[in-house]
N, C-alpha and C positions, 0 to 999 in steps of 0.2 A: 371788702368785708370789714373795713374798719368801722363803718357806721352800722349799728345793729337795727334792724327793722323787725318788729314783731309780726306774727301772722295776721293779727287783726288790722295792723296798720297797712300791711301789704294788700290785704283785701280791700281796704278803703281806697288805697292808691289805684288799684285796678278798676274799682268801681268808678272812681272819678275820671280815669282815663277813658273808660267806655262811654261815659256821659258826654265827653267833649268830642271824642272820635266818632262823629255822626255817621260817616260812611264805612266805619269798621275796617279801614284798610291798614290799621296798625300804626298810623301816624296822625298827628294833629297839625293842621295848617292854619294860616292867618284867618281864612274865612270862617273856619270852625270856632276859633277863639272869639271872633267878632259876634258870631251867632249866639255863643254862650252868654256873653254879657248883655246882648240885646234881649235875649229870652228872659233873663232874670231882672229886666228893667233897669240895667245900669249900662247903657250904651257908651262905648269908649270911642274917642276919635281915632282915625286910622293910624296916626303917628304913635299913639300909646299902645295900640295893638301890635304894631311893628316892634316897638321898644320891648314890650313884654316877650314877644316871640324871640327876639335876639337874646334876651336874658336867659330864656329857657332852652334855647337851641345850642347845646354844648358843642356839637361837632359841625355847626354852621352849614347844614345841608338844607336849610329853609323849612324843615319840619321837625316835630318833636316825637321821639319814640318813647316807649314805656320806661326804658332805663333813665332817659333824661328827665322824664316826668317824675320818676321816683326820687332822683337827686334833688329836684326842685322842692318836693314835699318836705324833705329832711330840713331844708333851709328856711322853710316858710315861717317858722315861729317868730323870727326877728325881722322880717322884711315887710314893709308896708305894702308894696305893690303885690307881693306874693299873697299877702293876707287878703287883699281885695279879690284876687283870683280864687282863693279858697272860699271866701264868702259867696262868690257867684256860684261856685260849685254846689255849696250847701243849699242854695235857694232853688236849684233845679228841681223840676217836678218829681214828686215821689220820694224826696229825701227830707228827713227831719233832722235838724242839727241839734245835738245835745252835748253837754259837757261831761266828761268822765270824772268821777270823784273817788273811785276806789284807790286805797293806798297801794294795793298790789298792782293795779292797772294804771298806766300812765296818767298820773294825777293832773287834773286841770286841762286835759286836752279836749279837743272837739271831735266828735265822731259822727260820721254819716250813717243814718239808719234808714234802710230801705223799707218803706211801708209795703212795697210789693212783696218782699220776703216775709214780713210779719203776717200778711194776709195769706200767703201760700202755706207757710208752716202751720198756722192755726188750722187751716182747712185740712191739711195732711193729718194732723193729730186727731182732729174730729173724726175723719173717716177711718183712720187706722185703729183707734182705741174706743170707738163708740160703744162696743159691746162689752168693754172691760168694766166690771162692777166697781173695781177699786178707783176708777177715774170719774165716776158719775157725779162726784161732788164738784168737779170743775168743768165738765163737758156738758154741752158743746161750748166751745170758746167762740166768742164774737170776734170774727177776724177784722172787723173795722175799728176796733178799739185797742187799748193796751191790755186787755184781759189776758192775752197770751202770757205776759210776764207774771201776772198774779197766779195763773194756773200752774206755772212751773215752780212756784216758790216753796212748795213743801217737799219737792224731790220725787214724789210718787210717779208723776207722768214722765219725768226724765228717766227714771229707772226702767219704766215700761218701754220707752222708746229705744233704750240701749238694748234690751232683750229682743226687741223687734228687729233691730239691725243685725245683731249677733246673738242668736238664741242661746239661752242658758248662761250668759255672762254673769247675771246676778241671780242668786238663789232667792226666789220670791219670799221664802220664810224670813229673810233678814230685812225686808222692807217694813218700816213702821207705817201702819195704815190707819189706826184708830186713835181718837183722842190725842192728837199730836200736841206736843209741848214745844217750846223753843229748842230744848235739848234733843228730842226725838226727830224734829225737823232737821236740825244740824246733822244728825247721824245719817238721815236719808240723803242729804246733799253731799256729805263725805262719800257715801256709798256710790252715788251717781258720778261724782267727779273722778274718784279713783278707778271706777269701772270704765269710764269713758277713756281715761288715760291708758288702761290696760288693753283697749281695743284699737289704740293708735290715734286718739284725739289729742291735740295739743292743748293742754289746760294749764300751762305754766303761769299765765297771767290772770287766772280766774280763781277766786276764792268762794267758799260757800256763802259768805255774806253778799257777794255780788249777785248770786242767783236769788237769794232771799229778797234782796232789794229790787230785783228785776232790772239790772243794768242792761238796757236794750242791746248795745253793741256786743257785749260779751255773751248774752243769752243767745242772740241770733247766730253769732259765730259758732258757739258750741252746738246749737241745734243743727246747723248746716253740716258740721263735721259728722255728727251722729247719723243724720239722715243719709248723707252721701255714702258712708261706709256700707249701709244696708243696700242702697241702690246699686252700688258697684260690686257687691259681693259675688255675683255670678257672671260679671263681665270679665272673665278670666279663663284662659284656655284649659287649665288643669281641672276647672270645675264645670266647664261647658265645652265639650269637644267639638260641638257643631261650629264653634268660632273658627275652626280650621278652614271652613269654607271661605273665609276672608283672606286666605293666603294669596299673595300676588305672585305673578310669574317670577321665578328665580329667587323667591324668598324662602328662607328656611323656617322650620317650626320654631327654632330657638329665637329667631329675629321677631317673629310674631308674638312670642311669649313676653318679649321685653317691652312691648307697647303698653302704655298706661291705659287705664279704663277709658279716659277721655279720648285718647287716640283711637282706641278700638271702637268706641261709639261713633266717631266720625267716619271711620273706615266702614262700619256696618251700614250707616245711613247712605254713604256713597255707593256701597255694593248694590243696594236696592235702587237708588236714584239713577245709576248709570243705565239701567234698563230702559229709562225713558229720556236718556240724553241730558240728565241734570247732574251737577256736582256742587257740593258746598265745601267751604274751607273753615267754617266756624259756626257756632250756635248763637251768633248775635246778628251781625249785619246781613248775613246770607239767608236768614229765615224770616226777616221782617215782613216780607210780602206774602208769606204763607204758602207760596207756590211749591217750594220743596216739601213742606209738610203734607200738602194735599197728595202729592205724588207718592210720598213715603207711606202714608196711610193706605193708599190704594194697593201698593205693592205688598204690604205685610198683612193685609186683611185676610182672614181665613177664607179659602175658596171652596170649602166643603169636601176636600180630598181626604181629610183626616177624620177617622171615626170619632163620634161624640163631640165634634167641633162644628157647629152649624156655620154655613157661609155668612159673611157679612158684606153687604153691598155698600161701597163708599160713594156717596153722592158728590160728584165733582162739579156740579153747577156753581157752587160758591166760589170756585176759582175765577169766575168771570165778574164777580162783584168788584166794582171800581174802588169803593171805600175800603181802605186797608183794615180798619178796625172791624168793620162788618164782615169782611172776608175772613179775618182771623176767627171771628165768632162762628162763622159757618164751618170752618175747619175743626174747631174745638167740639162742635156738635157731632161731627163725624168721629172724632177721637172718642167721644162719649160712647158711641156705638161699640167701640172696641174695649170699653171699660178703662180708658186711659186718660180721662179728663182730669188731670192732676197737675199741681204746681203752677201752671200758667193761666193767666187771663188773656183776653184779646190784647189788652194794653201791654202786657209783658212781652207778647210776641212782636207787636208793632214797634215797641221801644228797643227790642233786642236785648232783653235782660239775659246775659249769657249764663249765669248761674241757674236761674229757674228754667230756662229753655233746655239746658243740659239735663236737669232733673226730669223734665218732661220726656226727652228722648230716651233717657235710661228706663223710664216707666214703659215706654213703647217696646224697647228691647226686651225687658224682663217678661212682658206679657205676650208679645208676638214677635219673637226673634226671626221667624220665617227663614231659618237656616237648616241645611242638611249636612251632616258630616260627610266629607268626600269618601266615596267608596274606593275599594282597592288600595287603600292607604293603610299600611300596617305600622303603627308607631306605639311606643309606650310612653305615656305622659305621667311623670311623677308629680303627685300633688305636693303642695307646700307642707313640710313637716311641722310638727307642733313647735319644735325649737326655732325653726326659721320664722314662724309666725310670731312667736314671743319676741324674738330679737327685732323683727320688723316693726312691731307695735311699739316697742320701747323706743326705737330710734324716732319714729314719727311723733311720739308723744313729746319728745324734746324739741320738736319744731325744726328738724333738719330740712334743708332744701337741696335738691328736689325731694318731694314726698316719695318715700320708698314703696314701690308696688311689687317689684320683682327683685329680691334681695341681691342676687348676683349681678344682674344687668345694671342696677342702679348704684352699685358700689364700684363699678368698673373703672370710673375715672378718679376714685378715692376722695372726691369732694365731700361726700357724706362722712366718711371715716375721719377726715381732717376736722370737720365740725365737731365730731364726737370727742376728738382729742381736746379741743377747747373746753368742752363740757367737763372733762376730767382734769382740767387745770394744767394741761400740757401745752405750752405756747406753740403756735403755728406761725411760721414766717410766710404770711399770705402774699407779701409783695415780691419777695425774691426767690422763693422756692416752689411756689404753686402756679401751675398753668391753669388759667381760668377758661371756662366754656365761652362760646361754642367751640367744639373741636372739629375742625373741618378735615374731611378725609384727604382732600388734595393737599392740605398744609401739614401732612404728617400727624394728624390728630391722634392716631393710636399711640404714637411714640410719646406725645405729650401726656396722654393718660397713664402710660407705663411709668413715666418720670414721676407723676403724682403718686402712683402706687409704691414706687421705690422709696419715696420720701415718707410715706405713711408707715412702711415697715421700719425704716431708719428711726423714725420718732419712737416707735414702739420699743425698739431694742435699746436705743441710747438715752432717751428722755423719760419714757414711762417705765422702763425696767421690766418689760414683758418678756415672757419666754416664747420666742418666735423661731425656734430651731427649725431649719429646713423650709422656712417661708420666705419667698421673694416677691417683689412687686409683680412679676409676671403671673404669679399664682392668683393674685387679687384680680388682675386684668382678665385672666382666663376664666374667672368664676369657679376656681377650685373650691368645691363646697366645704370639704373638711378643713382646709387651711384658712379659708375666709371666716368660717364660723369660729375657729380657734382664736382669731384676732378679735372678732366682735364680742365673744364671750369675755375676754380679758378686759375689754373696754367697759362692758356692762358690770362686771364684777368690781372694777376699780370705781366706777360711778357710785355703786351701792355702798362700798366701804368708805368713800369720801364723805358721804352723808353722815356716817357714824363718827368719823374722825372730827367733822365739824362740830357735832353735838358733844363729843367727848374731849373737847379742847385740845385736839391734836394728837391724842393717844392713838397709836397705830392699831387699826382694827384688822383682825384676821379670824380664821375659823375658830381657833382655840378661845379667843376672847369672847366671841359670840356664843359658843357652846357653854362656856363658863357662866356668862350672864344669864342665859336661858335657864340653866339648872338652878342658879341662885334665886332667880325671880320666882320660879315654880315652887321651890322649897319654902321661901318666905311667905308665899300665899297659901301654904298648907296643901299643895297639890302632890299627888303621889307619882305623877309621871316625871320622866327625865329622859335625856338623850345622851348617847355616848359619842355619836358622830352624826354627820348629815346623811349617813347610809343606814342609820338605826332602823330596824324593821318596824318598830312601834310607830314610826312616823307615817307608815302606810295606813294606819287607822285614823289619822288626823287628830287623835286625842291630845297628844302633847301640844299641838298648835292651838287647839281650842282651850286647853287649860291655861296656856300662856296668854291668850287674848283675855280670858276671864281674870287672870292675875293682873294684867295691865289695866283693865277697866272692869272692876268687880261687878258681878251680877249682869254682865252684858250678854253672856251666852246662856241660851235656854237649853240646859242639858237634857230636858225631856225629848228634844229633837235629835239627840246624839245616840247613835247605835254603839254599844260597847261590849257586846258578848257574841262570841262565835260569828264573826262578821263575814258576810258573803261579799263578793266583788261589788255588787250593787250597793250594799250597806257602806262599804268603804268610799265609793264614789259620792254617795249622799252626804257622808260626813265631810268629805273633801270640799264639795261645793259649798257647804255651809261654812266651813272654816275660811275659805278664800274670801267669800263675801263678807263674813264677819270681820276679817282683818281689814278689808277696805272700809267697812262701816265705822270702825273705831279710828280710822285716819291713816292706815298704813298703805302706801302706794305699791301694791303687790302686782307684778306682771305675770307671775307663774300661773299655771292652769291646774284645776283639780286633779287631772291625771298625773301631774308631776308629783303630787303628794302620794297618790295611790301606788304609783310605781317606784316611789322614793328615788326620784332623779336628784342626785346629790347637788348638782349645780343649782337647780332651781329651788331646791329645799333651802340651800344656803341663803338665797336672796329673800325667801319668805321670812326666815328667822332674823335676818339682818334688818329687814324693813320693820318687823315687829320690835326689834331692839331699839331702832331709831324712834319709833312711836313711844316706847316705854321710857326712853331717856328724856324725851320731851316732858313726860309726866313728872319725872324727878326734877 
């Protein structure tokens, strides 16, 4: 954990590893290294290949795994031989090498840009937003050029994509759509970035200027995060109970719920493929010959048994085509009959592009899951609460690893909680006090996880000064909802207040200071609203929030859109949606939801006012 790797760097590393690992067995061997250099026109003699392999092979098992590959990448900047390796990677087909120049994003580094992704995302946007009148000024995007980056530069398409993935995230009334200036474009990009953060995208290294200039590696990384959130939204047991059909013998519902969407997708594909005696273990090497895809399409195609769903016949003759690219093309023609020809070309299938193939399989799942909820099973599945979702999105936006899908299952080993302590400036002794994954059951893995949880509680009590009465490490390990959320809330609160303290030159921030600042700012701007506490009933109208936004950035709020007399619940929600989006538009990174304002949830209300105070202090 001593060397920090950003999400975009990790993506580049994985991409590079996949390009060299031709048989997708999870390891790189000497022959694959030799093939790479030959393919890019820089053949190396055998002794140099062996020397490079020895340098890269840390544990001396004659092949390189992803961890070793990652360690190599970190050292590459100053090493001549390693730089040659990186140059070879960048020349490999479908990759364009560019230099990063954003001050926020690793200055002067070189990034691998997948032309396949650019092509796929442009086509996805074209098909998803083709009927949206607000996007006709940039659609259709030519997928074969860099037009994608120009099309996203004014923020409108990005805002629309976010709403496509998580409906109602952005209040459309806050998007600037006509006669855009540099300032109104900046507002749109703020709105898009802060809203992307609120739905769980990691945007730490991305600024509005990067999007305006169309920095390819940053734009593609953000696009993939937004699209993936939408694709994976229903690949979750609490939202789609038919997923219970994927339960394996002896497995509990709780265990199934802990699987990530990627793991569930693989489980789903194999559930159907096993009927014809086929299994896959990844969406890269195992699907390159299209055989698994042909069988999967045949299994999930509607058979006419459901009303209003006509049967679809899958033509399997393409399976016997010897040329793999032509075979993949035949398969995609059949996928088109199911309305699922999206994200991948025949080349993407044959080269085993893991990211795009996973998106293709997610599309198949979303349109034709072909699952039936098991009968005679009586269970009660609790959906994720609003609070849980807000906390989960906040954690993910900070780039914790692993990505948090199921809040209690993914915090069970405390690794994410310990990363959050680092984010709030509480030092973590990674070398001496933390047990690192993988946690093997045979090696007492559960005890190692509990030790981590005990350390997380100890840090909270002794170093962070949290109130953790009655909370023990076992509670985190067991996924005790109330006690786990009590710790996560204190982490989020401290993170929010730290931002204010940094801006206020170390002045200790707390509720009283925030309330006092809010009322002073409102009064100085001549506003009539004020708040007594974060439980003040007037907050339910959102008017104090909108007044404060207008005080921070004068004339930003269109008060003609604000309801202010004898408000119905619908009126209150309309005001709240407008207020949350306006806060994000002026540059406040708000994670709370409109319902938190309407219901006057004091915890989330505090974070809204604290984020606005941070934005206001930047102005001063």
